[in-house]
N, C-alpha and C positions, 0 to 999 in steps of 0.2 A: 612601241610595248605591244600593242593589239597583236604584232605579228608575233613575238615571243610566246603569246598567250595561249595564239590557234598552235605555235608547234608543241606545246609543251601539251595541250589537249589531245592532239593528232599524237603523239608520243605516248601519254596516257594510257588513250585504246589501242593503241598497239601490244605497249605491255601490258592490258588486261586478255586482248585478244590471242598471245603468244602462251602468256599463263594459263592461259584455259586451257587451248591445244596441250600446254605441259601435264598438266593438272589430270585431262584425261587419258593421258599416254601413260602417267604416273598410275592410275588407278588400275590400267590394263597389264602394267607390271607388275604391280604389287599381286594383282589376281595369277597371273602369269609366273609370280614365287610363290605363291602358293601361300601370302600370309591369312587370306581368307579360304575354308571348304564350306561346301553347303550338304549337308545330309545329300539334298538331290545325286548334288557329283558323284557319290559314292556307289552313285548304281551306275558309271557310267559302265561298259564291257569290260572288260579285264583291267579295271581298275588296281585292285590287289594284284593281279596278275605282274603289276611294272613296277612294282613296292622292291622295295629291298629290304625295308626294316622303316620301324616307324617307336620312336621315344613319348614318352608320355613325362608333362609337366606339370605343375602345379600350385598353386599360393600354399603355403602353411596353415595350421589350424588356429594357428592365433590370429591369420587375415581371416578365414572363411567365416569362424566363428564370429567374427563383425559383419558378415554380410557382404561380405568384399570382396576383392582376389577369384580365381577362374583358374580352371585345368585348360588342358591342349593333350590331342592325340595330334604328332607330327609325324606324319609319310614323308621317307624320303626314298626316292626313286632311285634308278641305277646310274643317274649323270648325275647326282648329290642336289638335285632339286628337292623342292618343298611342298608339301601341301598341309597345313595346320587348322585340324579342326577344336574349336573353342566345346567343350565341355563346363560342365557343374563342378564345382573346385570338390577334389578329393584329394587332400592330402596323403601322398604314396602308391597313386594313386599306379595304375599297372595296365596290360594287354594281353594277352594268350592267342599263338595261332596254333591251332593244331588244320592240316592240312587244304584246305578250302577255304576255314572260317575261324576270321578273325573277332575275339569276344574283345570287347573295350567295356569299362567301368567308368561311371562317376557315380557322385552321391547320390542323388536319385531315381537311378537308372542302371541298367546292360542294354548294351547294344550288342546286338552280332555284324557283323558284314558279310556276304559269302557272295553268291548271284547274286541276291536281296539284299536291303537293311534292314534291320528288323529290330523295334523300342521294346524294352521290357519294364514297365512301371514298377519299382519297390514301395514295400508300404513303409518304411521308416529310410529317415534320412542319413547315408554317413558319411561320417571326415575325415577318420586316418581309416588305410588301407594295408594290406598287411599282404596279403598276395594272393595270386591269380591262377589258377593252373587245368589241367583236363585227368579226365581219369581214362585212360582208354579202353578198357573190359567192361566199364558200367558205361560208357561214348558219357559223362556229364561235362562241363563247363562247375568251374568253379568259385568264388573269390571271398576271402574273409578281411573283417573290421573288427577296427579295437574299438568298440561301442562305449566302453567307458561302466562305472559303476549303476548296479541298478537300484531301487528305491527299497530295496531288502540288504543292501551297499555289499552284491557280495557283483564280480567283475564277470561281462559280458562279452563274448566275442560272435558278432555275427556274421552268417553263414545265405551267400548267394548260389543257388547248385540248379544244376538242370542241362537239356538243349534246344535246339530250336524252336520243339513244339513248346516248352513251359519251363519257367524260372520261378524257384519258390526261393521262401526267405526262412532260416530259425536262426533259433540261440540256443551257446554253449556256457555252461557257466563256469568259463576257466578264463585268466590270462596265458596266453599264448606268449611261450617264447622264440619258440622257433618252432617250422611245422616242412613238415618234406610228404610224400607220397609212394604209396604202389601203384598199383594197376591198375585196383578198385578200391580202397578206401587210401584215408587222412595219416598220416604219424606226426603229432603234433608234443612236442613238448611242454607240458605244462610250469607252472610258477606258483605258490602260493605266497600271495605278498604281503602274507607275516608271516610266518615262518622264513620262507628264502627258500624252499625247499621247492623238489623240481621230481614229476611223474615220467613219464611214456604214456600214450595215451592213443589208441585207434577211432578214427570218426568214420561212417559208416553213411554214404546221404541215399539214403534211400527218402520211402514218402513218410517219416519220421525220421529224424536226425540221432545216429544208433552211438552213443560210443563207454569205449571199455581201456580202465586204468588196466593196463600192460606188466609195467612196474612202476616203484618210488627209483626213482635217481639221486643214489646217498653217494653225492658228489661233495670234497672239503670244500671247505669255504667258500659254498652253493650260495649264501646271501652276496656275495661279491661277485660272485659269475652271471655273465654275459651270453646269453649264445649271438653267433656273429656270422652264420652261414643257416644255409636250407639244412633239414634233414637230407644225404641221400643215400641206397639201397644198392647194393649190389645180391647175391643169391643169399648170401651168407650174415650180411650185419648191412649198420645203420650205421651212417656216422655223420659230425657234428662236431663246428667249433667253439668253445670258449674260451675268451676271455677273463682273466684276472688285473683289472685296472692295481699298480699299487703305491706310483704315486709321478710326479712328470716324465721323470727318467726311466721306467720300471714298467714294465705290464707281462706274463707268462700268455700264452695261446696254450688250449689245452686240448686234444683231438678225443671224445667223446666215442668209443668202437662200440654199439651193442647188441650181440650174437641173437640170431633173430629168433634160433631154436632155444637157446637154452635161457635164454638174457642176459647173460652175463655182461658183465657193464668192464669195459676197460678204458682207461684213461692215459695220453696215452702226453709227457711234454712234447711240444710242435712249435711252434715259436717262440722268441726273447727277444726285448723290444728293450734297446738302456740308454738312449737316448731322448729326450726333448723332442726332435723333431720323427724319428719314428713313433711313439707314443700318440704325438699328437696329428701326426697322417695314416697313421696305421688301418684304423679302423675301414672296412670295406666301402665301397661307393653303393652298393646295396649289397644287405642282408642275406638276400632269396635268392642272388644269384652268384654270390661268390665263394658257390663250390661245386665241384661235378664229378661225377666218377664213370670209368671208363677202363674195362682190360683189366683192370688190376690195379689203378694209381687214382687215386683221390686228390685232386688236384683242388689247391685253394690260389686267391688273389684278393690280395691288400689292399688297401688307399696310396700307399705307395707303388704301386704296379705290377710287384713283385707278385709270380703266379710259384707259385709251388708245387711239389711234385712229392706227394705219402703214397711208397708203392708196398701194396696191402701184405705182400709174399715176408717180403728178405723184412717190412719194417723201415726201410731209410728213406729220409728226406730230405730234398733237393732242391733249390732255386734253378730254375730253368727256364724262367724266360722275362724278362723285364720292359715291362710298356713302355709307351712314350710317357716321360714326365717333363712337364714343361715350368716352372719355378711360376712363373704370372700368369698360366692358365686360370679359371674358372671354375674351381673343385666342387661347386656347386653344381655345372653345366658337364659333368662329367658320370661316366655310366659304362660300366659295363656286362654283358650274360658270355654264359657255354652257351656249345650249339653242334652238331656236329662232329669230333675233335677240334672243335677250334673257339679260341678266346676272341671274343668283339668286342673293340673299347673306342668311345668316343668319346675326345678331350678337345680345348682349344689350345692357340696359343698365344704371346703376350697383343696382339694384334688380334684378338677376338676372333678370329678365323679358327671354322671348326673341322674337324677331320675323322673320319672309319678307319682303326685300324685292323687289322685282322691277323691273328699267328696260328701256324697248327701246332697245335696240343704237343704231338708225337715227334714231329721234325723241326720242332722249337725254332721255326725258322718261319720270317714275318712275312704271308703272301699275296699283302694289298695295301695301299691307306688311298682312301677317297677325298676328297675334299667336298664337306656338304657347306651347300651354299647359301647363304641370304638367312642364316638360324640366329645371329645375331640381330636382326628385322624383325621376327619373330618372338623373343624372348627378351624378357625385360633384366638387361645384362646389370645393370648397377641395383634390381632389386634384391636385400641379403632374405629376403622371405618369399623368392620365388627359386624353384629346383627340379632338378630331370632327378625323375624316379626310377623311371624303367628302361630299359633297350630290349625289344622283342626284335630277332630278324625273323624276315618272311621268306627268303628265298632256301 
């Protein structure tokens, strides 16, 4: 009996020793796999140059308002390996990359990552992001937020904007349906929440934010329409897509085109959905990155992974690409973006393995697919209140 106890004691000690080494090994592996990333690690030489893309993931506003949840900026390198930076929670948060600087937002601050890491504390906390971007002519990053109703019962949108020297904050008294940009100003579509009517405005980010109404958009059934793309521009027109939901089996999409010189508005029937699957899953993964224009082609991607091409000159509309669609994948953790005449799509399969695929928009050919390793160890896969809100390509 005494011998058995000694054997058990020795076995227990060995178990503890093995467990300790295993735990230390797990910690090292976790760090290698990018489960945690400190701000000091962001300053390592060439860190940003080694990254292929960055994802933004966050809890929903309902969770954040209870003082719970968080956001994460998840860096993906060329090998599909990850590094995750924990942030203060911001629903629909995003990042924006311009040349050598990455703009990262969270609820309380702005982070500028380049040769160094700069933090800018903001005067107000925001919980619902709209869009981030960069104005090339004025050299300004910007981000917009659905702040909500003021004490005067008007709706407030907050704008953070500036460069590496200074980030400032301002408010405009509008509910923004969608937003786009020119080289030196924002173009926003606002909606009156009482009448449902839309207007097109421009916003200039000077020392004091200046906004000007360009035209009222007299759209049929305005109170039943929702914008589902950003405003994109070529030299002649502004373009964006509106959806008109009618029933579980019926939804119509319209392409709105505004002539930049005459301000004449044209609305074109774009896509029709006539099944439950199309209506239920047709909305884009990201309203801010669902459209792109290049060389006379307006591209749109929906939540079914269908990429459409509207040819500006002829008016022809064609489905040109079908992204991978996994019936048992996790649609909460799926994202798309356009860049450099390509569309990028991150998705998962039924085994919760993640992939990033790239299609060329003009050749319509899939260029490559890479596996994203260990993403399921970073994201709460079963949390219905946690999702990916943006994909930014850094290369």
